[in-house]
PDB file of the backbone (N, CA, C, O) and the ligand in Angstrom, with CONECT records:
HET     ZN  A 101       1
ATOM      1  N   UNK A   1     -54.149 -45.401-133.728  1.00  0.00           N
ATOM      2  CA  UNK A   1     -55.031 -44.806-134.746  1.00  0.00           C
ATOM      3  C   UNK A   1     -56.360 -45.535-134.809  1.00  0.00           C
ATOM      4  O   UNK A   1     -56.592 -46.292-135.752  1.00  0.00           O
ATOM      5  N   UNK A   2     -57.232 -45.335-133.847  1.00  0.00           N
ATOM      6  CA  UNK A   2     -58.497 -46.085-133.829  1.00  0.00           C
ATOM      7  C   UNK A   2     -59.375 -45.765-135.040  1.00  0.00           C
ATOM      8  O   UNK A   2     -60.123 -46.627-135.502  1.00  0.00           O
ATOM      9  N   UNK A   3     -59.293 -44.550-135.553  1.00  0.00           N
ATOM     10  CA  UNK A   3     -60.160 -44.181-136.684  1.00  0.00           C
ATOM     11  C   UNK A   3     -59.724 -44.835-137.981  1.00  0.00           C
ATOM     12  O   UNK A   3     -60.423 -44.742-138.989  1.00  0.00           O
ATOM     13  N   UNK A   4     -58.567 -45.501-137.965  1.00  0.00           N
ATOM     14  CA  UNK A   4     -58.074 -46.113-139.193  1.00  0.00           C
ATOM     15  C   UNK A   4     -58.566 -47.546-139.349  1.00  0.00           C
ATOM     16  O   UNK A   4     -58.224 -48.209-140.328  1.00  0.00           O
ATOM     17  N   UNK A   5     -59.361 -48.034-138.402  1.00  0.00           N
ATOM     18  CA  UNK A   5     -59.846 -49.405-138.494  1.00  0.00           C
ATOM     19  C   UNK A   5     -60.624 -49.609-139.792  1.00  0.00           C
ATOM     20  O   UNK A   5     -61.590 -48.901-140.076  1.00  0.00           O
ATOM     21  N   UNK A   6     -60.179 -50.592-140.569  1.00  0.00           N
ATOM     22  CA  UNK A   6     -60.869 -50.879-141.817  1.00  0.00           C
ATOM     23  C   UNK A   6     -60.479 -49.953-142.950  1.00  0.00           C
ATOM     24  O   UNK A   6     -60.904 -50.145-144.089  1.00  0.00           O
ATOM     25  N   UNK A   7     -59.680 -48.959-142.649  1.00  0.00           N
ATOM     26  CA  UNK A   7     -59.257 -48.001-143.665  1.00  0.00           C
ATOM     27  C   UNK A   7     -58.211 -48.605-144.576  1.00  0.00           C
ATOM     28  O   UNK A   7     -57.428 -49.460-144.163  1.00  0.00           O
ATOM     29  N   UNK A   8     -58.204 -48.156-145.810  1.00  0.00           N
ATOM     30  CA  UNK A   8     -57.152 -48.587-146.727  1.00  0.00           C
ATOM     31  C   UNK A   8     -56.431 -47.362-147.247  1.00  0.00           C
ATOM     32  O   UNK A   8     -57.002 -46.276-147.354  1.00  0.00           O
ATOM     33  N   UNK A   9     -55.182 -47.557-147.562  1.00  0.00           N
ATOM     34  CA  UNK A   9     -54.352 -46.467-148.056  1.00  0.00           C
ATOM     35  C   UNK A   9     -53.857 -46.821-149.452  1.00  0.00           C
ATOM     36  O   UNK A   9     -53.680 -47.992-149.788  1.00  0.00           O
ATOM     37  N   UNK A  10     -53.642 -45.802-150.244  1.00  0.00           N
ATOM     38  CA  UNK A  10     -53.095 -46.031-151.572  1.00  0.00           C
ATOM     39  C   UNK A  10     -51.602 -45.737-151.541  1.00  0.00           C
ATOM     40  O   UNK A  10     -51.177 -44.607-151.304  1.00  0.00           O
ATOM     41  N   UNK A  11     -50.830 -46.765-151.783  1.00  0.00           N
ATOM     42  CA  UNK A  11     -49.373 -46.613-151.797  1.00  0.00           C
ATOM     43  C   UNK A  11     -48.857 -46.897-153.198  1.00  0.00           C
ATOM     44  O   UNK A  11     -49.557 -47.460-154.039  1.00  0.00           O
ATOM     45  N   UNK A  12     -47.615 -46.492-153.424  1.00  0.00           N
ATOM     46  CA  UNK A  12     -46.977 -46.763-154.698  1.00  0.00           C
ATOM     47  C   UNK A  12     -46.007 -47.922-154.512  1.00  0.00           C
ATOM     48  O   UNK A  12     -45.208 -47.926-153.575  1.00  0.00           O
ATOM     49  N   UNK A  13     -46.077 -48.892-155.395  1.00  0.00           N
ATOM     50  CA  UNK A  13     -45.207 -50.057-155.307  1.00  0.00           C
ATOM     51  C   UNK A  13     -43.883 -49.838-156.011  1.00  0.00           C
ATOM     52  O   UNK A  13     -43.659 -48.796-156.627  1.00  0.00           O
ATOM     53  N   UNK A  14     -43.005 -50.832-155.916  1.00  0.00           N
ATOM     54  CA  UNK A  14     -41.684 -50.746-156.532  1.00  0.00           C
ATOM     55  C   UNK A  14     -41.779 -50.589-158.046  1.00  0.00           C
ATOM     56  O   UNK A  14     -40.864 -50.060-158.678  1.00  0.00           O
ATOM     57  N   UNK A  15     -42.881 -51.045-158.625  1.00  0.00           N
ATOM     58  CA  UNK A  15     -43.073 -50.941-160.072  1.00  0.00           C
ATOM     59  C   UNK A  15     -43.719 -49.607-160.453  1.00  0.00           C
ATOM     60  O   UNK A  15     -44.038 -49.379-161.619  1.00  0.00           O
ATOM     61  N   UNK A  16     -43.908 -48.728-159.467  1.00  0.00           N
ATOM     62  CA  UNK A  16     -44.482 -47.415-159.736  1.00  0.00           C
ATOM     63  C   UNK A  16     -45.993 -47.420-159.863  1.00  0.00           C
ATOM     64  O   UNK A  16     -46.591 -46.402-160.213  1.00  0.00           O
ATOM     65  N   UNK A  17     -46.620 -48.560-159.579  1.00  0.00           N
ATOM     66  CA  UNK A  17     -48.081 -48.652-159.672  1.00  0.00           C
ATOM     67  C   UNK A  17     -48.705 -48.554-158.296  1.00  0.00           C
ATOM     68  O   UNK A  17     -48.117 -48.954-157.291  1.00  0.00           O
ATOM     69  N   UNK A  18     -49.917 -48.008-158.280  1.00  0.00           N
ATOM     70  CA  UNK A  18     -50.627 -47.857-157.017  1.00  0.00           C
ATOM     71  C   UNK A  18     -51.197 -49.185-156.557  1.00  0.00           C
ATOM     72  O   UNK A  18     -51.594 -50.023-157.367  1.00  0.00           O
ATOM     73  N   UNK A  19     -51.231 -49.365-155.247  1.00  0.00           N
ATOM     74  CA  UNK A  19     -51.908 -50.528-154.683  1.00  0.00           C
ATOM     75  C   UNK A  19     -52.512 -50.124-153.352  1.00  0.00           C
ATOM     76  O   UNK A  19     -52.100 -49.141-152.737  1.00  0.00           O
ATOM     77  N   UNK A  20     -53.500 -50.903-152.916  1.00  0.00           N
ATOM     78  CA  UNK A  20     -54.184 -50.616-151.663  1.00  0.00           C
ATOM     79  C   UNK A  20     -53.472 -51.320-150.534  1.00  0.00           C
ATOM     80  O   UNK A  20     -53.059 -52.472-150.666  1.00  0.00           O
ATOM     81  N   UNK A  21     -53.330 -50.624-149.422  1.00  0.00           N
ATOM     82  CA  UNK A  21     -52.649 -51.193-148.269  1.00  0.00           C
ATOM     83  C   UNK A  21     -53.420 -50.885-147.005  1.00  0.00           C
ATOM     84  O   UNK A  21     -54.063 -49.842-146.887  1.00  0.00           O
ATOM     85  N   UNK A  22     -53.347 -51.807-146.061  1.00  0.00           N
ATOM     86  CA  UNK A  22     -53.958 -51.595-144.752  1.00  0.00           C
ATOM     87  C   UNK A  22     -53.076 -50.700-143.896  1.00  0.00           C
ATOM     88  O   UNK A  22     -53.523 -50.113-142.911  1.00  0.00           O
ATOM     89  N   UNK A  23     -51.819 -50.609-144.292  1.00  0.00           N
ATOM     90  CA  UNK A  23     -50.851 -49.830-143.523  1.00  0.00           C
ATOM     91  C   UNK A  23     -50.571 -48.517-144.232  1.00  0.00           C
ATOM     92  O   UNK A  23     -50.305 -48.509-145.434  1.00  0.00           O
ATOM     93  N   UNK A  24     -50.626 -47.404-143.505  1.00  0.00           N
ATOM     94  CA  UNK A  24     -50.321 -46.128-144.149  1.00  0.00           C
ATOM     95  C   UNK A  24     -48.865 -46.056-144.568  1.00  0.00           C
ATOM     96  O   UNK A  24     -48.016 -46.727-143.983  1.00  0.00           O
ATOM     97  N   UNK A  25     -48.572 -45.251-145.572  1.00  0.00           N
ATOM     98  CA  UNK A  25     -47.202 -45.113-146.044  1.00  0.00           C
ATOM     99  C   UNK A  25     -46.305 -44.483-144.997  1.00  0.00           C
ATOM    100  O   UNK A  25     -46.742 -43.659-144.194  1.00  0.00           O
ATOM    101  N   UNK A  26     -45.038 -44.887-145.019  1.00  0.00           N
ATOM    102  CA  UNK A  26     -44.070 -44.333-144.071  1.00  0.00           C
ATOM    103  C   UNK A  26     -43.352 -43.128-144.669  1.00  0.00           C
ATOM    104  O   UNK A  26     -42.753 -42.324-143.953  1.00  0.00           O
ATOM    105  N   UNK A  27     -43.423 -43.018-146.006  1.00  0.00           N
ATOM    106  CA  UNK A  27     -42.750 -41.930-146.704  1.00  0.00           C
ATOM    107  C   UNK A  27     -43.701 -41.289-147.700  1.00  0.00           C
ATOM    108  O   UNK A  27     -44.592 -41.948-148.235  1.00  0.00           O
ATOM    109  N   UNK A  28     -43.505 -40.004-147.943  1.00  0.00           N
ATOM    110  CA  UNK A  28     -44.301 -39.308-148.937  1.00  0.00           C
ATOM    111  C   UNK A  28     -43.455 -39.037-150.164  1.00  0.00           C
ATOM    112  O   UNK A  28     -42.226 -39.053-150.094  1.00  0.00           O
ATOM    113  N   UNK A  29     -44.105 -38.789-151.280  1.00  0.00           N
ATOM    114  CA  UNK A  29     -43.350 -38.515-152.494  1.00  0.00           C
ATOM    115  C   UNK A  29     -44.103 -37.580-153.427  1.00  0.00           C
ATOM    116  O   UNK A  29     -45.312 -37.385-153.307  1.00  0.00           O
ATOM    117  N   UNK A  30     -43.354 -37.012-154.354  1.00  0.00           N
ATOM    118  CA  UNK A  30     -43.929 -36.141-155.378  1.00  0.00           C
ATOM    119  C   UNK A  30     -43.846 -36.886-156.708  1.00  0.00           C
ATOM    120  O   UNK A  30     -42.761 -37.142-157.231  1.00  0.00           O
ATOM    121  N   UNK A  31     -45.011 -37.225-157.237  1.00  0.00           N
ATOM    122  CA  UNK A  31     -45.077 -38.090-158.390  1.00  0.00           C
ATOM    123  C   UNK A  31     -44.404 -37.495-159.625  1.00  0.00           C
ATOM    124  O   UNK A  31     -43.832 -38.231-160.430  1.00  0.00           O
ATOM    125  N   UNK A  32     -44.462 -36.190-159.782  1.00  0.00           N
ATOM    126  CA  UNK A  32     -43.887 -35.581-160.974  1.00  0.00           C
ATOM    127  C   UNK A  32     -42.402 -35.288-160.823  1.00  0.00           C
ATOM    128  O   UNK A  32     -41.626 -35.442-161.766  1.00  0.00           O
ATOM    129  N   UNK A  33     -42.015 -34.862-159.618  1.00  0.00           N
ATOM    130  CA  UNK A  33     -40.599 -34.548-159.381  1.00  0.00           C
ATOM    131  C   UNK A  33     -39.794 -35.799-159.079  1.00  0.00           C
ATOM    132  O   UNK A  33     -38.564 -35.784-159.123  1.00  0.00           O
ATOM    133  N   UNK A  34     -40.515 -36.913-158.762  1.00  0.00           N
ATOM    134  CA  UNK A  34     -39.853 -38.177-158.434  1.00  0.00           C
ATOM    135  C   UNK A  34     -38.914 -38.024-157.248  1.00  0.00           C
ATOM    136  O   UNK A  34     -37.769 -38.476-157.274  1.00  0.00           O
ATOM    137  N   UNK A  35     -39.423 -37.381-156.214  1.00  0.00           N
ATOM    138  CA  UNK A  35     -38.669 -37.212-154.982  1.00  0.00           C
ATOM    139  C   UNK A  35     -39.483 -37.829-153.851  1.00  0.00           C
ATOM    140  O   UNK A  35     -40.705 -37.684-153.810  1.00  0.00           O
ATOM    141  N   UNK A  36     -38.811 -38.511-152.940  1.00  0.00           N
ATOM    142  CA  UNK A  36     -39.525 -39.005-151.767  1.00  0.00           C
ATOM    143  C   UNK A  36     -38.849 -38.462-150.510  1.00  0.00           C
ATOM    144  O   UNK A  36     -37.669 -38.109-150.522  1.00  0.00           O
ATOM    145  N   UNK A  37     -39.615 -38.404-149.437  1.00  0.00           N
ATOM    146  CA  UNK A  37     -39.056 -37.900-148.185  1.00  0.00           C
ATOM    147  C   UNK A  37     -39.952 -38.248-147.018  1.00  0.00           C
ATOM    148  O   UNK A  37     -40.943 -38.964-147.161  1.00  0.00           O
ATOM    149  N   UNK A  38     -39.587 -37.730-145.864  1.00  0.00           N
ATOM    150  CA  UNK A  38     -40.366 -37.986-144.657  1.00  0.00           C
ATOM    151  C   UNK A  38     -41.724 -37.309-144.745  1.00  0.00           C
ATOM    152  O   UNK A  38     -41.903 -36.306-145.436  1.00  0.00           O
ATOM    153  N   UNK A  39     -42.675 -37.893-144.021  1.00  0.00           N
ATOM    154  CA  UNK A  39     -44.021 -37.322-144.033  1.00  0.00           C
ATOM    155  C   UNK A  39     -44.035 -35.938-143.386  1.00  0.00           C
ATOM    156  O   UNK A  39     -44.888 -35.107-143.699  1.00  0.00           O
ATOM    157  N   UNK A  40     -43.079 -35.699-142.478  1.00  0.00           N
ATOM    158  CA  UNK A  40     -43.027 -34.402-141.809  1.00  0.00           C
ATOM    159  C   UNK A  40     -41.933 -33.505-142.392  1.00  0.00           C
ATOM    160  O   UNK A  40     -41.478 -32.563-141.743  1.00  0.00           O
ATOM    161  N   UNK A  41     -41.523 -33.805-143.607  1.00  0.00           N
ATOM    162  CA  UNK A  41     -40.489 -33.006-144.268  1.00  0.00           C
ATOM    163  C   UNK A  41     -40.926 -31.539-144.356  1.00  0.00           C
ATOM    164  O   UNK A  41     -42.002 -31.244-144.877  1.00  0.00           O
ATOM    165  N   UNK A  42     -40.109 -30.635-143.856  1.00  0.00           N
ATOM    166  CA  UNK A  42     -40.497 -29.218-143.891  1.00  0.00           C
ATOM    167  C   UNK A  42     -40.690 -28.699-145.323  1.00  0.00           C
ATOM    168  O   UNK A  42     -41.577 -27.883-145.575  1.00  0.00           O
ATOM    169  N   UNK A  43     -39.874 -29.166-146.238  1.00  0.00           N
ATOM    170  CA  UNK A  43     -40.010 -28.709-147.628  1.00  0.00           C
ATOM    171  C   UNK A  43     -41.323 -29.195-148.228  1.00  0.00           C
ATOM    172  O   UNK A  43     -42.004 -28.453-148.936  1.00  0.00           O
ATOM    173  N   UNK A  44     -41.676 -30.455-147.938  1.00  0.00           N
ATOM    174  CA  UNK A  44     -42.925 -31.013-148.459  1.00  0.00           C
ATOM    175  C   UNK A  44     -44.125 -30.314-147.824  1.00  0.00           C
ATOM    176  O   UNK A  44     -45.104 -30.006-148.503  1.00  0.00           O
ATOM    177  N   UNK A  45     -44.040 -30.066-146.512  1.00  0.00           N
ATOM    178  CA  UNK A  45     -45.162 -29.417-145.832  1.00  0.00           C
ATOM    179  C   UNK A  45     -45.372 -27.999-146.358  1.00  0.00           C
ATOM    180  O   UNK A  45     -46.505 -27.540-146.497  1.00  0.00           O
ATOM    181  N   UNK A  46     -44.261 -27.308-146.650  1.00  0.00           N
ATOM    182  CA  UNK A  46     -44.381 -25.969-147.231  1.00  0.00           C
ATOM    183  C   UNK A  46     -45.042 -26.041-148.595  1.00  0.00           C
ATOM    184  O   UNK A  46     -45.919 -25.238-148.916  1.00  0.00           O
ATOM    185  N   UNK A  47     -44.611 -27.016-149.400  1.00  0.00           N
ATOM    186  CA  UNK A  47     -45.176 -27.162-150.744  1.00  0.00           C
ATOM    187  C   UNK A  47     -46.654 -27.527-150.673  1.00  0.00           C
ATOM    188  O   UNK A  47     -47.459 -27.051-151.473  1.00  0.00           O
ATOM    189  N   UNK A  48     -47.009 -28.387-149.694  1.00  0.00           N
ATOM    190  CA  UNK A  48     -48.408 -28.777-149.524  1.00  0.00           C
ATOM    191  C   UNK A  48     -49.241 -27.566-149.114  1.00  0.00           C
ATOM    192  O   UNK A  48     -50.371 -27.392-149.570  1.00  0.00           O
ATOM    193  N   UNK A  49     -48.659 -26.721-148.235  1.00  0.00           N
ATOM    194  CA  UNK A  49     -49.376 -25.541-147.754  1.00  0.00           C
ATOM    195  C   UNK A  49     -49.606 -24.550-148.891  1.00  0.00           C
ATOM    196  O   UNK A  49     -50.626 -23.862-148.929  1.00  0.00           O
ATOM    197  N   UNK A  50     -48.660 -24.486-149.804  1.00  0.00           N
ATOM    198  CA  UNK A  50     -48.799 -23.578-150.944  1.00  0.00           C
ATOM    199  C   UNK A  50     -49.855 -24.075-151.920  1.00  0.00           C
ATOM    200  O   UNK A  50     -50.430 -23.304-152.688  1.00  0.00           O
ATOM    201  N   UNK A  51     -50.096 -25.381-151.873  1.00  0.00           N
ATOM    202  CA  UNK A  51     -51.037 -25.976-152.820  1.00  0.00           C
ATOM    203  C   UNK A  51     -50.290 -26.431-154.061  1.00  0.00           C
ATOM    204  O   UNK A  51     -49.151 -26.029-154.299  1.00  0.00           O
ATOM    205  N   UNK A  52     -50.942 -27.272-154.845  1.00  0.00           N
ATOM    206  CA  UNK A  52     -50.303 -27.755-156.064  1.00  0.00           C
ATOM    207  C   UNK A  52     -49.609 -29.087-155.878  1.00  0.00           C
ATOM    208  O   UNK A  52     -49.562 -29.904-156.798  1.00  0.00           O
ATOM    209  N   UNK A  53     -49.060 -29.312-154.673  1.00  0.00           N
ATOM    210  CA  UNK A  53     -48.328 -30.549-154.415  1.00  0.00           C
ATOM    211  C   UNK A  53     -49.298 -31.714-154.206  1.00  0.00           C
ATOM    212  O   UNK A  53     -49.041 -32.838-154.638  1.00  0.00           O
ATOM    213  N   UNK A  54     -50.408 -31.426-153.541  1.00  0.00           N
ATOM    214  CA  UNK A  54     -51.307 -32.495-153.104  1.00  0.00           C
ATOM    215  C   UNK A  54     -51.750 -33.386-154.273  1.00  0.00           C
ATOM    216  O   UNK A  54     -51.942 -34.589-154.093  1.00  0.00           O
ATOM    217  N   UNK A  55     -51.910 -32.811-155.450  1.00  0.00           N
ATOM    218  CA  UNK A  55     -52.342 -33.585-156.616  1.00  0.00           C
ATOM    219  C   UNK A  55     -51.287 -34.595-157.047  1.00  0.00           C
ATOM    220  O   UNK A  55     -51.593 -35.569-157.734  1.00  0.00           O
ATOM    221  N   UNK A  56     -50.049 -34.359-156.643  1.00  0.00           N
ATOM    222  CA  UNK A  56     -48.947 -35.233-157.060  1.00  0.00           C
ATOM    223  C   UNK A  56     -48.413 -36.069-155.911  1.00  0.00           C
ATOM    224  O   UNK A  56     -47.420 -36.781-156.059  1.00  0.00           O
ATOM    225  N   UNK A  57     -49.072 -35.978-154.772  1.00  0.00           N
ATOM    226  CA  UNK A  57     -48.606 -36.649-153.566  1.00  0.00           C
ATOM    227  C   UNK A  57     -48.832 -38.155-153.667  1.00  0.00           C
ATOM    228  O   UNK A  57     -49.934 -38.612-153.972  1.00  0.00           O
ATOM    229  N   UNK A  58     -47.784 -38.907-153.411  1.00  0.00           N
ATOM    230  CA  UNK A  58     -47.887 -40.361-153.353  1.00  0.00           C
ATOM    231  C   UNK A  58     -47.220 -40.828-152.057  1.00  0.00           C
ATOM    232  O   UNK A  58     -46.534 -40.060-151.383  1.00  0.00           O
ATOM    233  N   UNK A  59     -47.436 -42.102-151.725  1.00  0.00           N
ATOM    234  CA  UNK A  59     -46.881 -42.618-150.484  1.00  0.00           C
ATOM    235  C   UNK A  59     -46.196 -43.959-150.731  1.00  0.00           C
ATOM    236  O   UNK A  59     -46.594 -44.736-151.599  1.00  0.00           O
ATOM    237  N   UNK A  60     -45.162 -44.202-149.943  1.00  0.00           N
ATOM    238  CA  UNK A  60     -44.409 -45.446-150.058  1.00  0.00           C
ATOM    239  C   UNK A  60     -44.348 -46.143-148.714  1.00  0.00           C
ATOM    240  O   UNK A  60     -44.362 -45.506-147.660  1.00  0.00           O
ATOM    241  N   UNK A  61     -44.277 -47.490-148.772  1.00  0.00           N
ATOM    242  CA  UNK A  61     -44.173 -48.270-147.544  1.00  0.00           C
ATOM    243  C   UNK A  61     -42.790 -48.101-146.926  1.00  0.00           C
ATOM    244  O   UNK A  61     -42.655 -48.046-145.704  1.00  0.00           O
ATOM    245  N   UNK A  62     -41.767 -48.019-147.766  1.00  0.00           N
ATOM    246  CA  UNK A  62     -40.413 -47.862-147.253  1.00  0.00           C
ATOM    247  C   UNK A  62     -39.497 -47.285-148.332  1.00  0.00           C
ATOM    248  O   UNK A  62     -39.897 -47.068-149.476  1.00  0.00           O
ATOM    249  N   UNK A  63     -38.268 -47.050-147.923  1.00  0.00           N
ATOM    250  CA  UNK A  63     -37.281 -46.410-148.776  1.00  0.00           C
ATOM    251  C   UNK A  63     -36.914 -47.259-150.002  1.00  0.00           C
ATOM    252  O   UNK A  63     -36.809 -46.741-151.114  1.00  0.00           O
ATOM    253  N   UNK A  64     -36.723 -48.559-149.788  1.00  0.00           N
ATOM    254  CA  UNK A  64     -36.346 -49.441-150.893  1.00  0.00           C
ATOM    255  C   UNK A  64     -37.384 -49.388-152.005  1.00  0.00           C
ATOM    256  O   UNK A  64     -37.046 -49.370-153.188  1.00  0.00           O
ATOM    257  N   UNK A  65     -38.651 -49.364-151.608  1.00  0.00           N
ATOM    258  CA  UNK A  65     -39.725 -49.314-152.590  1.00  0.00           C
ATOM    259  C   UNK A  65     -39.676 -48.011-153.370  1.00  0.00           C
ATOM    260  O   UNK A  65     -39.845 -47.999-154.589  1.00  0.00           O
ATOM    261  N   UNK A  66     -39.444 -46.914-152.660  1.00  0.00           N
ATOM    262  CA  UNK A  66     -39.398 -45.609-153.318  1.00  0.00           C
ATOM    263  C   UNK A  66     -38.268 -45.547-154.339  1.00  0.00           C
ATOM    264  O   UNK A  66     -38.453 -45.053-155.451  1.00  0.00           O
ATOM    265  N   UNK A  67     -37.109 -46.048-153.960  1.00  0.00           N
ATOM    266  CA  UNK A  67     -35.956 -46.020-154.861  1.00  0.00           C
ATOM    267  C   UNK A  67     -36.187 -46.947-156.051  1.00  0.00           C
ATOM    268  O   UNK A  67     -35.858 -46.608-157.188  1.00  0.00           O
ATOM    269  N   UNK A  68     -36.758 -48.124-155.775  1.00  0.00           N
ATOM    270  CA  UNK A  68     -37.047 -49.071-156.863  1.00  0.00           C
ATOM    271  C   UNK A  68     -38.035 -48.468-157.845  1.00  0.00           C
ATOM    272  O   UNK A  68     -37.994 -48.775-159.037  1.00  0.00           O
ATOM    273  N   UNK A  69     -38.924 -47.610-157.355  1.00  0.00           N
ATOM    274  CA  UNK A  69     -39.923 -46.985-158.218  1.00  0.00           C
ATOM    275  C   UNK A  69     -39.326 -45.820-159.008  1.00  0.00           C
ATOM    276  O   UNK A  69     -40.005 -45.199-159.825  1.00  0.00           O
ATOM    277  N   UNK A  70     -38.051 -45.533-158.755  1.00  0.00           N
ATOM    278  CA  UNK A  70     -37.382 -44.482-159.519  1.00  0.00           C
ATOM    279  C   UNK A  70     -37.389 -43.121-158.857  1.00  0.00           C
ATOM    280  O   UNK A  70     -37.130 -42.106-159.504  1.00  0.00           O
ATOM    281  N   UNK A  71     -37.685 -43.096-157.563  1.00  0.00           N
ATOM    282  CA  UNK A  71     -37.697 -41.828-156.827  1.00  0.00           C
ATOM    283  C   UNK A  71     -36.356 -41.635-156.140  1.00  0.00           C
ATOM    284  O   UNK A  71     -35.671 -42.597-155.795  1.00  0.00           O
ATOM    285  N   UNK A  72     -35.994 -40.365-155.946  1.00  0.00           N
ATOM    286  CA  UNK A  72     -34.750 -40.078-155.252  1.00  0.00           C
ATOM    287  C   UNK A  72     -35.042 -39.406-153.913  1.00  0.00           C
ATOM    288  O   UNK A  72     -36.071 -38.753-153.740  1.00  0.00           O
ATOM    289  N   UNK A  73     -34.107 -39.580-152.962  1.00  0.00           N
ATOM    290  CA  UNK A  73     -34.344 -39.030-151.627  1.00  0.00           C
ATOM    291  C   UNK A  73     -34.384 -37.502-151.642  1.00  0.00           C
ATOM    292  O   UNK A  73     -33.687 -36.858-152.426  1.00  0.00           O
ATOM    293  N   UNK A  74     -35.201 -36.941-150.771  1.00  0.00           N
ATOM    294  CA  UNK A  74     -35.292 -35.503-150.608  1.00  0.00           C
ATOM    295  C   UNK A  74     -34.013 -34.987-149.951  1.00  0.00           C
ATOM    296  O   UNK A  74     -33.557 -35.546-148.953  1.00  0.00           O
ATOM    297  N   UNK A  75     -33.440 -33.935-150.501  1.00  0.00           N
ATOM    298  CA  UNK A  75     -32.195 -33.390-149.961  1.00  0.00           C
ATOM    299  C   UNK A  75     -32.419 -32.643-148.662  1.00  0.00           C
ATOM    300  O   UNK A  75     -31.467 -32.393-147.922  1.00  0.00           O
ATOM    301  N   UNK A  76     -33.659 -32.281-148.372  1.00  0.00           N
ATOM    302  CA  UNK A  76     -33.951 -31.486-147.173  1.00  0.00           C
ATOM    303  C   UNK A  76     -34.102 -32.382-145.942  1.00  0.00           C
ATOM    304  O   UNK A  76     -33.464 -32.130-144.920  1.00  0.00           O
ATOM    305  N   UNK A  77     -34.931 -33.418-146.022  1.00  0.00           N
ATOM    306  CA  UNK A  77     -35.236 -34.216-144.838  1.00  0.00           C
ATOM    307  C   UNK A  77     -34.506 -35.554-144.829  1.00  0.00           C
ATOM    308  O   UNK A  77     -34.451 -36.212-143.790  1.00  0.00           O
ATOM    309  N   UNK A  78     -33.947 -35.970-145.956  1.00  0.00           N
ATOM    310  CA  UNK A  78     -33.294 -37.276-146.030  1.00  0.00           C
ATOM    311  C   UNK A  78     -31.867 -37.091-146.531  1.00  0.00           C
ATOM    312  O   UNK A  78     -31.442 -37.715-147.503  1.00  0.00           O
ATOM    313  N   UNK A  79     -31.159 -36.237-145.854  1.00  0.00           N
ATOM    314  CA  UNK A  79     -29.820 -35.800-146.259  1.00  0.00           C
ATOM    315  C   UNK A  79     -28.869 -36.987-146.504  1.00  0.00           C
ATOM    316  O   UNK A  79     -28.205 -37.054-147.538  1.00  0.00           O
ATOM    317  N   UNK A  80     -28.815 -37.902-145.555  1.00  0.00           N
ATOM    318  CA  UNK A  80     -27.876 -39.023-145.679  1.00  0.00           C
ATOM    319  C   UNK A  80     -28.241 -39.906-146.865  1.00  0.00           C
ATOM    320  O   UNK A  80     -27.369 -40.321-147.629  1.00  0.00           O
ATOM    321  N   UNK A  81     -29.520 -40.188-147.015  1.00  0.00           N
ATOM    322  CA  UNK A  81     -29.974 -41.012-148.131  1.00  0.00           C
ATOM    323  C   UNK A  81     -29.732 -40.291-149.445  1.00  0.00           C
ATOM    324  O   UNK A  81     -29.388 -40.906-150.454  1.00  0.00           O
ATOM    325  N   UNK A  82     -29.916 -38.985-149.418  1.00  0.00           N
ATOM    326  CA  UNK A  82     -29.704 -38.194-150.629  1.00  0.00           C
ATOM    327  C   UNK A  82     -28.246 -38.267-151.053  1.00  0.00           C
ATOM    328  O   UNK A  82     -27.943 -38.438-152.234  1.00  0.00           O
ATOM    329  N   UNK A  83     -27.331 -38.136-150.075  1.00  0.00           N
ATOM    330  CA  UNK A  83     -25.906 -38.192-150.390  1.00  0.00           C
ATOM    331  C   UNK A  83     -25.534 -39.559-150.943  1.00  0.00           C
ATOM    332  O   UNK A  83     -24.772 -39.653-151.905  1.00  0.00           O
ATOM    333  N   UNK A  84     -26.069 -40.622-150.340  1.00  0.00           N
ATOM    334  CA  UNK A  84     -25.769 -41.975-150.797  1.00  0.00           C
ATOM    335  C   UNK A  84     -26.291 -42.173-152.219  1.00  0.00           C
ATOM    336  O   UNK A  84     -25.628 -42.769-153.068  1.00  0.00           O
ATOM    337  N   UNK A  85     -27.495 -41.657-152.452  1.00  0.00           N
ATOM    338  CA  UNK A  85     -28.093 -41.773-153.786  1.00  0.00           C
ATOM    339  C   UNK A  85     -27.248 -41.008-154.794  1.00  0.00           C
ATOM    340  O   UNK A  85     -26.974 -41.507-155.885  1.00  0.00           O
ATOM    341  N   UNK A  86     -26.837 -39.803-154.430  1.00  0.00           N
ATOM    342  CA  UNK A  86     -26.070 -38.954-155.303  1.00  0.00           C
ATOM    343  C   UNK A  86     -24.722 -39.577-155.631  1.00  0.00           C
ATOM    344  O   UNK A  86     -24.268 -39.514-156.773  1.00  0.00           O
ATOM    345  N   UNK A  87     -24.080 -40.181-154.629  1.00  0.00           N
ATOM    346  CA  UNK A  87     -22.798 -40.837-154.829  1.00  0.00           C
ATOM    347  C   UNK A  87     -22.971 -42.016-155.789  1.00  0.00           C
ATOM    348  O   UNK A  87     -22.091 -42.302-156.602  1.00  0.00           O
ATOM    349  N   UNK A  88     -24.111 -42.693-155.684  1.00  0.00           N
ATOM    350  CA  UNK A  88     -24.389 -43.832-156.551  1.00  0.00           C
ATOM    351  C   UNK A  88     -24.488 -43.447-158.007  1.00  0.00           C
ATOM    352  O   UNK A  88     -24.229 -44.264-158.891  1.00  0.00           O
ATOM    353  N   UNK A  89     -24.862 -42.204-158.263  1.00  0.00           N
ATOM    354  CA  UNK A  89     -25.008 -41.738-159.641  1.00  0.00           C
ATOM    355  C   UNK A  89     -23.676 -41.707-160.364  1.00  0.00           C
ATOM    356  O   UNK A  89     -23.629 -41.815-161.590  1.00  0.00           O
ATOM    357  N   UNK A  90     -22.590 -41.559-159.614  1.00  0.00           N
ATOM    358  CA  UNK A  90     -21.268 -41.424-160.220  1.00  0.00           C
ATOM    359  C   UNK A  90     -20.764 -42.740-160.787  1.00  0.00           C
ATOM    360  O   UNK A  90     -19.800 -42.749-161.554  1.00  0.00           O
ATOM    361  N   UNK A  91     -21.387 -43.838-160.431  1.00  0.00           N
ATOM    362  CA  UNK A  91     -20.937 -45.151-160.906  1.00  0.00           C
ATOM    363  C   UNK A  91     -21.048 -45.276-162.409  1.00  0.00           C
ATOM    364  O   UNK A  91     -20.709 -46.320-162.968  1.00  0.00           O
TER     365      UNK A  91
HETATM  366 ZN    ZN A 101     -37.935 -33.720-147.637  1.00  0.00          ZN2+
END
């Protein structure tokens, strides 16, 4: 990514607050729905194409951060993580 030299990205931390990062987020999320998923998630891309999602779009460095921030895995693109998260709710 040569065009990213010197670029900064806004990511969401484990405390749910934004911070600047030199590294782009590995996961995308919906700030209002509190769902995170892959950047190429078909459900997220459809929602982005429809519009409305972009205003709530956030990014995370990794899965642990997203979960710590109170987000849950996307059932469409993160099936295994979603099942693990869902099973955890039963505790
Ligand atoms: Zn997804």
